[in-house]
KOLDO-189220 format. One record per residue: residue number from 1; x, y, z of N, C-alpha, C in turn. Coordinates in pm, whole numbers. Atoms other than C-alpha are relative to their C-alpha. Layout:
{resi=NUM; nc1=X; nc2=Y; nc3=Z; cac1=X; cac2=Y; cac3=Z; cc1=X; cc2=Y; cc3=Z}
...
//
This chain:
{resi=1; nc1=-56; nc2=-108; nc3=13; cac1=946; cac2=2438; cac3=44; cc1=143; cc2=-131; cc3=-63}
{resi=2; nc1=-134; nc2=163; nc3=6; cac1=1185; cac2=2070; cac3=55; cc1=-94; cc2=-78; cc3=-104}
{resi=3; nc1=86; nc2=62; nc3=73; cac1=948; cac2=1961; cac3=-218; cc1=62; cc2=64; cc3=-99}
{resi=4; nc1=-104; nc2=-44; nc3=152; cac1=1118; cac2=2205; cac3=-488; cc1=145; cc2=58; cc3=45}
{resi=5; nc1=-114; nc2=-40; nc3=33; cac1=1444; cac2=2224; cac3=-377; cc1=-7; cc2=-168; cc3=-80}
{resi=6; nc1=-29; nc2=112; nc3=65; cac1=1434; cac2=1841; cac3=-476; cc1=-77; cc2=14; cc3=-119}
{resi=7; nc1=46; nc2=-24; nc3=139; cac1=1247; cac2=1962; cac3=-754; cc1=127; cc2=55; cc3=-126}
{resi=8; nc1=-194; nc2=-41; nc3=35; cac1=1576; cac2=2159; cac3=-836; cc1=66; cc2=-46; cc3=-12}
{resi=9; nc1=-130; nc2=95; nc3=-10; cac1=1805; cac2=1956; cac3=-741; cc1=-17; cc2=-96; cc3=-151}
{resi=10; nc1=16; nc2=41; nc3=157; cac1=1665; cac2=1759; cac3=-1038; cc1=56; cc2=51; cc3=-117}
{resi=11; nc1=-21; nc2=-73; nc3=87; cac1=1636; cac2=1979; cac3=-1255; cc1=166; cc2=85; cc3=-109}
{resi=12; nc1=-197; nc2=-20; nc3=15; cac1=2027; cac2=2036; cac3=-1215; cc1=66; cc2=-83; cc3=-14}
{resi=13; nc1=-73; nc2=123; nc3=38; cac1=2105; cac2=1726; cac3=-1227; cc1=10; cc2=-14; cc3=-185}
{resi=14; nc1=-4; nc2=52; nc3=162; cac1=1949; cac2=1660; cac3=-1575; cc1=-29; cc2=121; cc3=-90}
{resi=15; nc1=-35; nc2=-108; nc3=-4; cac1=2022; cac2=1972; cac3=-1698; cc1=143; cc2=34; cc3=-117}
{resi=16; nc1=-106; nc2=-32; nc3=48; cac1=2283; cac2=2165; cac3=-1954; cc1=-10; cc2=182; cc3=56}
{resi=17; nc1=-23; nc2=-136; nc3=-21; cac1=2415; cac2=2519; cac3=-1937; cc1=-93; cc2=82; cc3=-143}
{resi=18; nc1=71; nc2=-121; nc3=73; cac1=2208; cac2=2611; cac3=-2261; cc1=-143; cc2=-10; cc3=-16}
{resi=19; nc1=153; nc2=-23; nc3=-62; cac1=1876; cac2=2501; cac3=-2158; cc1=43; cc2=50; cc3=136}
{resi=20; nc1=-24; nc2=-60; nc3=-124; cac1=1944; cac2=2696; cac3=-1830; cc1=-44; cc2=109; cc3=-91}
{resi=21; nc1=74; nc2=-109; nc3=73; cac1=1949; cac2=2988; cac3=-2095; cc1=-31; cc2=-9; cc3=-86}
{resi=22; nc1=190; nc2=1; nc3=118; cac1=1634; cac2=2866; cac3=-2316; cc1=-61; cc2=55; cc3=89}
{resi=23; nc1=133; nc2=-58; nc3=-55; cac1=1460; cac2=2874; cac3=-2023; cc1=-39; cc2=135; cc3=71}
{resi=24; nc1=-55; nc2=-143; nc3=-3; cac1=1583; cac2=3218; cac3=-1914; cc1=-37; cc2=59; cc3=-78}
{resi=25; nc1=-1; nc2=-118; nc3=111; cac1=1504; cac2=3349; cac3=-2242; cc1=-113; cc2=-30; cc3=1}
{resi=26; nc1=164; nc2=37; nc3=110; cac1=1164; cac2=3201; cac3=-2292; cc1=-117; cc2=143; cc3=38}
{resi=27; nc1=131; nc2=-115; nc3=-3; cac1=949; cac2=3511; cac3=-2084; cc1=46; cc2=110; cc3=-91}
{resi=28; nc1=-4; nc2=-144; nc3=122; cac1=1172; cac2=3742; cac3=-2372; cc1=-118; cc2=-49; cc3=-94}
{resi=29; nc1=60; nc2=58; nc3=191; cac1=996; cac2=3545; cac3=-2691; cc1=-196; cc2=39; cc3=40}
{resi=30; nc1=155; nc2=-51; nc3=-49; cac1=600; cac2=3657; cac3=-2751; cc1=-16; cc2=-144; cc3=-1}
{resi=31; nc1=99; nc2=108; nc3=-23; cac1=319; cac2=3412; cac3=-2643; cc1=-21; cc2=-116; cc3=-94}
{resi=32; nc1=10; nc2=61; nc3=78; cac1=299; cac2=3249; cac3=-2939; cc1=146; cc2=-107; cc3=-22}
{resi=33; nc1=-146; nc2=10; nc3=-8; cac1=664; cac2=3192; cac3=-2998; cc1=-5; cc2=-172; cc3=118}
{resi=34; nc1=-46; nc2=71; nc3=-114; cac1=676; cac2=3028; cac3=-2596; cc1=-16; cc2=-145; cc3=-58}
{resi=35; nc1=59; nc2=182; nc3=19; cac1=523; cac2=2652; cac3=-2698; cc1=152; cc2=-61; cc3=-48}
{resi=36; nc1=-124; nc2=113; nc3=81; cac1=758; cac2=2586; cac3=-2942; cc1=137; cc2=7; cc3=36}
{resi=37; nc1=-90; nc2=3; nc3=-33; cac1=1013; cac2=2685; cac3=-2759; cc1=69; cc2=-110; cc3=97}
{resi=38; nc1=15; nc2=147; nc3=-106; cac1=925; cac2=2437; cac3=-2446; cc1=32; cc2=-146; cc3=-74}
{resi=39; nc1=-40; nc2=185; nc3=22; cac1=888; cac2=2149; cac3=-2666; cc1=189; cc2=-5; cc3=-29}
{resi=40; nc1=-112; nc2=37; nc3=10; cac1=1262; cac2=2249; cac3=-2799; cc1=62; cc2=-23; cc3=92}
{resi=41; nc1=-71; nc2=50; nc3=-88; cac1=1404; cac2=2246; cac3=-2435; cc1=-37; cc2=-110; cc3=35}
{resi=42; nc1=44; nc2=166; nc3=-98; cac1=1248; cac2=1933; cac3=-2311; cc1=4; cc2=-115; cc3=-100}
{resi=43; nc1=-107; nc2=60; nc3=98; cac1=1393; cac2=1838; cac3=-2647; cc1=97; cc2=-105; cc3=27}
{resi=44; nc1=-144; nc2=-47; nc3=-38; cac1=1702; cac2=1928; cac3=-2578; cc1=27; cc2=-155; cc3=190}
{resi=45; nc1=18; nc2=74; nc3=-128; cac1=1645; cac2=1781; cac3=-2173; cc1=21; cc2=-183; cc3=-32}
{resi=46; nc1=31; nc2=120; nc3=46; cac1=1542; cac2=1444; cac3=-2315; cc1=118; cc2=-81; cc3=-98}
{resi=47; nc1=-136; nc2=25; nc3=64; cac1=1860; cac2=1423; cac3=-2525; cc1=131; cc2=-24; cc3=68}
{resi=48; nc1=-49; nc2=25; nc3=-89; cac1=2040; cac2=1459; cac3=-2261; cc1=-32; cc2=-93; cc3=108}
{resi=49; nc1=20; nc2=144; nc3=-98; cac1=1886; cac2=1209; cac3=-2017; cc1=5; cc2=-131; cc3=-113}
{resi=50; nc1=-31; nc2=199; nc3=96; cac1=1947; cac2=929; cac3=-2305; cc1=124; cc2=17; cc3=-22}
{resi=51; nc1=-118; nc2=-45; nc3=35; cac1=2278; cac2=1065; cac3=-2336; cc1=74; cc2=-88; cc3=139}
{resi=52; nc1=-106; nc2=9; nc3=-9; cac1=2347; cac2=1023; cac3=-2008; cc1=-45; cc2=-228; cc3=45}
{resi=53; nc1=10; nc2=150; nc3=-31; cac1=2176; cac2=635; cac3=-1956; cc1=115; cc2=-96; cc3=16}
{resi=54; nc1=-135; nc2=20; nc3=15; cac1=2501; cac2=497; cac3=-2107; cc1=56; cc2=-58; cc3=102}
{resi=55; nc1=-109; nc2=-37; nc3=-110; cac1=2728; cac2=617; cac3=-1843; cc1=-64; cc2=-116; cc3=161}
{resi=56; nc1=96; nc2=56; nc3=-97; cac1=2418; cac2=503; cac3=-1545; cc1=107; cc2=-131; cc3=44}
{resi=57; nc1=-54; nc2=189; nc3=-81; cac1=2542; cac2=155; cac3=-1339; cc1=-142; cc2=26; cc3=69}
{resi=58; nc1=126; nc2=25; nc3=-25; cac1=2204; cac2=-17; cac3=-1251; cc1=30; cc2=-86; cc3=125}
{resi=59; nc1=-56; nc2=105; nc3=-137; cac1=2382; cac2=-137; cac3=-898; cc1=-112; cc2=-28; cc3=70}
{resi=60; nc1=112; nc2=27; nc3=-40; cac1=2077; cac2=-61; cac3=-757; cc1=-130; cc2=22; cc3=-14}
{resi=61; nc1=91; nc2=-3; nc3=52; cac1=1748; cac2=-136; cac3=-800; cc1=-99; cc2=-19; cc3=56}
{resi=62; nc1=127; nc2=-22; nc3=-153; cac1=1521; cac2=-123; cac3=-471; cc1=-12; cc2=130; cc3=5}
{resi=63; nc1=63; nc2=-176; nc3=-50; cac1=1320; cac2=181; cac3=-364; cc1=87; cc2=-20; cc3=139}
{resi=64; nc1=-52; nc2=-22; nc3=-119; cac1=1483; cac2=346; cac3=-96; cc1=-126; cc2=-4; cc3=159}
{resi=65; nc1=95; nc2=-49; nc3=-147; cac1=1231; cac2=290; cac3=190; cc1=25; cc2=91; cc3=117}
{resi=66; nc1=-16; nc2=-53; nc3=-162; cac1=1380; cac2=484; cac3=456; cc1=-13; cc2=172; cc3=-85}
{resi=67; nc1=40; nc2=-213; nc3=105; cac1=1336; cac2=854; cac3=156; cc1=-172; cc2=-19; cc3=9}
{resi=68; nc1=167; nc2=72; nc3=22; cac1=928; cac2=668; cac3=118; cc1=-87; cc2=144; cc3=40}
{resi=69; nc1=24; nc2=-158; nc3=-78; cac1=828; cac2=976; cac3=391; cc1=3; cc2=67; cc3=-73}
{resi=70; nc1=14; nc2=-146; nc3=76; cac1=924; cac2=1252; cac3=242; cc1=0; cc2=-14; cc3=-107}
{resi=71; nc1=73; nc2=19; nc3=81; cac1=874; cac2=1151; cac3=-81; cc1=-117; cc2=27; cc3=-23}
{resi=72; nc1=194; nc2=-8; nc3=-43; cac1=463; cac2=1094; cac3=13; cc1=22; cc2=151; cc3=-10}
{resi=73; nc1=89; nc2=-41; nc3=-76; cac1=486; cac2=1392; cac3=216; cc1=3; cc2=142; cc3=-141}
{resi=74; nc1=-48; nc2=-113; nc3=109; cac1=701; cac2=1602; cac3=-50; cc1=-160; cc2=42; cc3=-164}
{resi=75; nc1=100; nc2=67; nc3=150; cac1=433; cac2=1482; cac3=-371; cc1=-155; cc2=76; cc3=10}
{resi=76; nc1=126; nc2=-7; nc3=-52; cac1=120; cac2=1505; cac3=-163; cc1=-46; cc2=200; cc3=-68}
{resi=77; nc1=89; nc2=-167; nc3=47; cac1=10; cac2=1904; cac3=-305; cc1=39; cc2=-45; cc3=-122}
{resi=78; nc1=25; nc2=2; nc3=168; cac1=95; cac2=1768; cac3=-687; cc1=-120; cc2=-77; cc3=-20}
{resi=79; nc1=101; nc2=110; nc3=37; cac1=-172; cac2=1519; cac3=-651; cc1=-98; cc2=-23; cc3=4}
{resi=80; nc1=125; nc2=-77; nc3=0; cac1=-504; cac2=1522; cac3=-717; cc1=-96; cc2=-104; cc3=92}
{resi=81; nc1=103; nc2=79; nc3=-87; cac1=-798; cac2=1331; cac3=-453; cc1=80; cc2=-121; cc3=-35}
{resi=82; nc1=-40; nc2=141; nc3=-7; cac1=-739; cac2=1013; cac3=-587; cc1=135; cc2=-88; cc3=51}
{resi=83; nc1=-171; nc2=22; nc3=-27; cac1=-320; cac2=991; cac3=-574; cc1=-5; cc2=45; cc3=157}
{resi=84; nc1=-19; nc2=-56; nc3=-107; cac1=-363; cac2=1197; cac3=-290; cc1=-46; cc2=-119; cc3=152}
{resi=85; nc1=55; nc2=131; nc3=-123; cac1=-572; cac2=865; cac3=-86; cc1=91; cc2=-106; cc3=-71}
{resi=86; nc1=-98; nc2=142; nc3=51; cac1=-354; cac2=595; cac3=-292; cc1=118; cc2=52; cc3=141}
{resi=87; nc1=-153; nc2=-20; nc3=-51; cac1=-16; cac2=762; cac3=-146; cc1=-20; cc2=54; cc3=192}
{resi=88; nc1=23; nc2=-1; nc3=-107; cac1=-183; cac2=792; cac3=196; cc1=-13; cc2=-121; cc3=65}
{resi=89; nc1=36; nc2=176; nc3=0; cac1=-304; cac2=451; cac3=183; cc1=182; cc2=-69; cc3=26}
{resi=90; nc1=-74; nc2=49; nc3=-18; cac1=56; cac2=364; cac3=154; cc1=111; cc2=52; cc3=21}
{resi=91; nc1=-84; nc2=-19; nc3=-121; cac1=246; cac2=562; cac3=393; cc1=-63; cc2=-78; cc3=85}
{resi=92; nc1=83; nc2=37; nc3=-144; cac1=-41; cac2=412; cac3=676; cc1=77; cc2=-135; cc3=-44}
{resi=93; nc1=-65; nc2=81; nc3=13; cac1=136; cac2=92; cac3=445; cc1=130; cc2=-45; cc3=63}
{resi=94; nc1=-119; nc2=-5; nc3=-16; cac1=442; cac2=175; cac3=539; cc1=69; cc2=-30; cc3=114}
{resi=95; nc1=-29; nc2=-8; nc3=-158; cac1=414; cac2=226; cac3=904; cc1=-43; cc2=-129; cc3=88}
{resi=96; nc1=16; nc2=178; nc3=-80; cac1=232; cac2=-140; cac3=951; cc1=93; cc2=-57; cc3=-43}
{resi=97; nc1=-88; nc2=32; nc3=37; cac1=513; cac2=-274; cac3=756; cc1=130; cc2=45; cc3=130}
{resi=98; nc1=-74; nc2=-61; nc3=-77; cac1=721; cac2=-72; cac3=1009; cc1=-9; cc2=-52; cc3=115}
{resi=99; nc1=84; nc2=36; nc3=-129; cac1=510; cac2=-186; cac3=1338; cc1=23; cc2=-145; cc3=-34}
{resi=100; nc1=-70; nc2=147; nc3=14; cac1=565; cac2=-571; cac3=1224; cc1=116; cc2=-46; cc3=-1}
{resi=101; nc1=-150; nc2=91; nc3=-74; cac1=889; cac2=-582; cac3=1219; cc1=50; cc2=55; cc3=55}
{resi=102; nc1=46; nc2=-38; nc3=-99; cac1=892; cac2=-404; cac3=1488; cc1=-13; cc2=-164; cc3=155}
{resi=103; nc1=86; nc2=108; nc3=-107; cac1=659; cac2=-655; cac3=1725; cc1=152; cc2=-122; cc3=-93}
{resi=104; nc1=-47; nc2=119; nc3=33; cac1=845; cac2=-937; cac3=1486; cc1=125; cc2=-43; cc3=90}
{resi=105; nc1=-86; nc2=-22; nc3=-140; cac1=1163; cac2=-875; cac3=1698; cc1=20; cc2=-39; cc3=78}
{resi=106; nc1=57; nc2=19; nc3=-154; cac1=998; cac2=-836; cac3=2024; cc1=-88; cc2=-140; cc3=-20}
{resi=107; nc1=41; nc2=142; nc3=-55; cac1=816; cac2=-1151; cac3=1960; cc1=187; cc2=-132; cc3=-45}
{resi=108; nc1=-96; nc2=151; nc3=-32; cac1=1144; cac2=-1390; cac3=1904; cc1=48; cc2=-30; cc3=184}
{resi=109; nc1=-24; nc2=23; nc3=-167; cac1=1176; cac2=-1358; cac3=2289; cc1=-94; cc2=-100; cc3=23}
{resi=110; nc1=129; nc2=103; nc3=-37; cac1=875; cac2=-1574; cac3=2279; cc1=4; cc2=-185; cc3=-116}
{resi=111; nc1=-43; nc2=127; nc3=65; cac1=1078; cac2=-1877; cac3=2045; cc1=15; cc2=-83; cc3=185}
{resi=112; nc1=-83; nc2=116; nc3=-129; cac1=1215; cac2=-2027; cac3=2380; cc1=-107; cc2=-57; cc3=61}
{resi=113; nc1=64; nc2=88; nc3=-59; cac1=1097; cac2=-2305; cac3=2512; cc1=-88; cc2=-21; cc3=140}
{resi=114; nc1=-8; nc2=-49; nc3=-116; cac1=1081; cac2=-2174; cac3=2836; cc1=-152; cc2=44; cc3=13}
{resi=115; nc1=98; nc2=-106; nc3=-15; cac1=785; cac2=-1974; cac3=2778; cc1=-137; cc2=-124; cc3=-58}
{resi=116; nc1=91; nc2=112; nc3=58; cac1=550; cac2=-2320; cac3=2684; cc1=-108; cc2=65; cc3=-4}
{resi=117; nc1=138; nc2=-22; nc3=-81; cac1=280; cac2=-2173; cac3=2879; cc1=-18; cc2=142; cc3=8}
{resi=118; nc1=-50; nc2=-119; nc3=-35; cac1=158; cac2=-1823; cac3=2954; cc1=-36; cc2=-17; cc3=136}
{resi=119; nc1=-8; nc2=-32; nc3=-149; cac1=115; cac2=-1865; cac3=3343; cc1=164; cc2=37; cc3=-22}
{resi=120; nc1=-129; nc2=-20; nc3=-44; cac1=534; cac2=-1906; cac3=3303; cc1=32; cc2=136; cc3=-105}
{resi=121; nc1=-24; nc2=-153; nc3=143; cac1=535; cac2=-1595; cac3=2992; cc1=-38; cc2=136; cc3=96}
{resi=122; nc1=-25; nc2=-137; nc3=-110; cac1=376; cac2=-1352; cac3=3297; cc1=76; cc2=-34; cc3=110}
{resi=123; nc1=-85; nc2=31; nc3=-116; cac1=552; cac2=-1502; cac3=3562; cc1=112; cc2=83; cc3=-38}
{resi=124; nc1=-128; nc2=0; nc3=99; cac1=873; cac2=-1462; cac3=3355; cc1=8; cc2=229; cc3=-13}
{resi=125; nc1=44; nc2=-115; nc3=-38; cac1=761; cac2=-1074; cac3=3325; cc1=-36; cc2=110; cc3=59}
{resi=126; nc1=72; nc2=-61; nc3=-154; cac1=614; cac2=-1029; cac3=3665; cc1=199; cc2=29; cc3=72}
{resi=127; nc1=-106; nc2=1; nc3=-48; cac1=983; cac2=-1089; cac3=3730; cc1=120; cc2=109; cc3=-26}
{resi=128; nc1=-106; nc2=-117; nc3=91; cac1=1265; cac2=-823; cac3=3714; cc1=118; cc2=-26; cc3=-47}
{resi=129; nc1=-80; nc2=62; nc3=98; cac1=1532; cac2=-1036; cac3=3629; cc1=-9; cc2=-62; cc3=-84}
{resi=130; nc1=75; nc2=45; nc3=60; cac1=1290; cac2=-1175; cac3=3389; cc1=56; cc2=-186; cc3=-16}
{resi=131; nc1=-39; nc2=112; nc3=-29; cac1=1423; cac2=-1554; cac3=3445; cc1=-69; cc2=-62; cc3=99}
{resi=132; nc1=98; nc2=99; nc3=-94; cac1=1178; cac2=-1823; cac3=3614; cc1=92; cc2=-87; cc3=139}
{resi=133; nc1=-68; nc2=9; nc3=-129; cac1=1250; cac2=-1898; cac3=3959; cc1=80; cc2=120; cc3=71}
{resi=134; nc1=-55; nc2=-137; nc3=13; cac1=1379; cac2=-1567; cac3=4000; cc1=-120; cc2=11; cc3=207}
{resi=135; nc1=23; nc2=-72; nc3=-152; cac1=1095; cac2=-1533; cac3=4308; cc1=-62; cc2=-143; cc3=96}
{resi=136; nc1=56; nc2=176; nc3=-76; cac1=908; cac2=-1793; cac3=4578; cc1=-117; cc2=-17; cc3=-20}
{resi=137; nc1=112; nc2=114; nc3=83; cac1=648; cac2=-2022; cac3=4477; cc1=-141; cc2=150; cc3=66}
{resi=138; nc1=112; nc2=-85; nc3=-17; cac1=402; cac2=-1731; cac3=4692; cc1=-13; cc2=122; cc3=-80}
{resi=139; nc1=8; nc2=-106; nc3=90; cac1=500; cac2=-1467; cac3=4484; cc1=-62; cc2=-24; cc3=-173}
{resi=140; nc1=47; nc2=92; nc3=99; cac1=459; cac2=-1688; cac3=4190; cc1=-67; cc2=-31; cc3=-87}
{resi=141; nc1=145; nc2=59; nc3=-1; cac1=108; cac2=-1731; cac3=4271; cc1=-84; cc2=157; cc3=-31}
{resi=142; nc1=109; nc2=-115; nc3=12; cac1=5; cac2=-1388; cac3=4296; cc1=31; cc2=101; cc3=-129}
{resi=143; nc1=-30; nc2=-57; nc3=72; cac1=142; cac2=-1267; cac3=4022; cc1=-58; cc2=-117; cc3=-184}
{resi=144; nc1=14; nc2=123; nc3=124; cac1=51; cac2=-1593; cac3=3763; cc1=-131; cc2=67; cc3=-75}
{resi=145; nc1=127; nc2=-41; nc3=127; cac1=-299; cac2=-1414; cac3=3616; cc1=13; cc2=88; cc3=-92}
{resi=146; nc1=-23; nc2=-93; nc3=65; cac1=-296; cac2=-1257; cac3=3362; cc1=-99; cc2=106; cc3=14}
{resi=147; nc1=71; nc2=-182; nc3=-21; cac1=-525; cac2=-955; cac3=3479; cc1=72; cc2=67; cc3=109}
{resi=148; nc1=-59; nc2=-113; nc3=-115; cac1=-275; cac2=-922; cac3=3759; cc1=122; cc2=34; cc3=-82}
{resi=149; nc1=-132; nc2=-18; nc3=125; cac1=7; cac2=-940; cac3=3467; cc1=-77; cc2=163; cc3=-45}
{resi=150; nc1=26; nc2=-161; nc3=52; cac1=-215; cac2=-627; cac3=3313; cc1=31; cc2=119; cc3=92}
{resi=151; nc1=23; nc2=-89; nc3=-97; cac1=-255; cac2=-457; cac3=3621; cc1=148; cc2=52; cc3=42}
{resi=152; nc1=-131; nc2=-61; nc3=-4; cac1=109; cac2=-421; cac3=3682; cc1=71; cc2=68; cc3=-122}
{resi=153; nc1=-37; nc2=-108; nc3=61; cac1=134; cac2=-226; cac3=3372; cc1=-80; cc2=101; cc3=-31}
{resi=154; nc1=46; nc2=-193; nc3=29; cac1=-100; cac2=62; cac3=3383; cc1=-37; cc2=57; cc3=94}
{resi=155; nc1=-23; nc2=-99; nc3=-70; cac1=-120; cac2=345; cac3=3521; cc1=-130; cc2=-1; cc3=135}
{resi=156; nc1=114; nc2=-15; nc3=-76; cac1=-390; cac2=428; cac3=3872; cc1=-109; cc2=3; cc3=-106}
{resi=157; nc1=129; nc2=-76; nc3=78; cac1=-611; cac2=616; cac3=3624; cc1=-75; cc2=-138; cc3=-89}
{resi=158; nc1=93; nc2=104; nc3=117; cac1=-658; cac2=287; cac3=3353; cc1=-30; cc2=-125; cc3=122}
{resi=159; nc1=53; nc2=107; nc3=-153; cac1=-669; cac2=38; cac3=3698; cc1=-134; cc2=52; cc3=40}
{resi=160; nc1=158; nc2=-90; nc3=5; cac1=-979; cac2=247; cac3=3786; cc1=-47; cc2=-46; cc3=-82}
{resi=161; nc1=69; nc2=21; nc3=116; cac1=-1114; cac2=238; cac3=3439; cc1=-23; cc2=-173; cc3=-32}
{resi=162; nc1=42; nc2=182; nc3=70; cac1=-1061; cac2=-168; cac3=3387; cc1=-67; cc2=-52; cc3=113}
{resi=163; nc1=67; nc2=5; nc3=-98; cac1=-1193; cac2=-204; cac3=3710; cc1=-175; cc2=16; cc3=17}
{resi=164; nc1=146; nc2=-17; nc3=24; cac1=-1520; cac2=-8; cac3=3580; cc1=-57; cc2=-41; cc3=-85}
{resi=165; nc1=81; nc2=124; nc3=144; cac1=-1525; cac2=-224; cac3=3279; cc1=-80; cc2=-112; cc3=69}
{resi=166; nc1=12; nc2=70; nc3=-93; cac1=-1493; cac2=-496; cac3=3510; cc1=-107; cc2=-44; cc3=28}
{resi=167; nc1=141; nc2=24; nc3=-35; cac1=-1795; cac2=-460; cac3=3653; cc1=-91; cc2=17; cc3=-60}
{resi=168; nc1=132; nc2=22; nc3=67; cac1=-2023; cac2=-343; cac3=3422; cc1=-24; cc2=-119; cc3=-109}
{resi=169; nc1=-29; nc2=112; nc3=108; cac1=-1913; cac2=-661; cac3=3213; cc1=-47; cc2=-148; cc3=76}
{resi=170; nc1=19; nc2=117; nc3=-73; cac1=-1970; cac2=-881; cac3=3525; cc1=-221; cc2=-3; cc3=29}
{resi=171; nc1=177; nc2=-63; nc3=-21; cac1=-2338; cac2=-701; cac3=3588; cc1=-73; cc2=-29; cc3=-83}
{resi=172; nc1=99; nc2=79; nc3=145; cac1=-2459; cac2=-822; cac3=3235; cc1=56; cc2=-71; cc3=-23}
{resi=173; nc1=28; nc2=89; nc3=41; cac1=-2509; cac2=-1062; cac3=3142; cc1=-35; cc2=-62; cc3=-153}
{resi=174; nc1=21; nc2=34; nc3=130; cac1=-2453; cac2=-1222; cac3=2804; cc1=-66; cc2=-137; cc3=-50}
//
């Protein structure tokens, strides 16, 4: 229903009372006359839109990407299969772009020179305050391997699954 509201809003913004009256009168006319009146209505709508052009300012020419998901979801019922596939790909692309922007923000943490090697990075994430030197040497040795770091982020079920996969890969020689 939301897409119908958007269409009705557009029709309301780009029409006049005269055009609305013609649209209301259309069912009263004979079927043979309706296409001509429909063409007259479309011509009047185009004329009205053309009259609005000089008044409109082209301040914002970029797409409103925040509204893109709403548009794509609303337009899907009106799309053929090819268009639907393209719209869904565009939606996935926008989601990927959004995820990339989030990851880009997180990656700024790694710009610091104190994280020049993975051991230091894992130590920093394993420390409660996130600063090197917060633990003793013994603690540092205990949590410096990437495997230990990964285990610390796993639930017990995930750790169990990890162990079973690890054993499987150790048994199989490639």
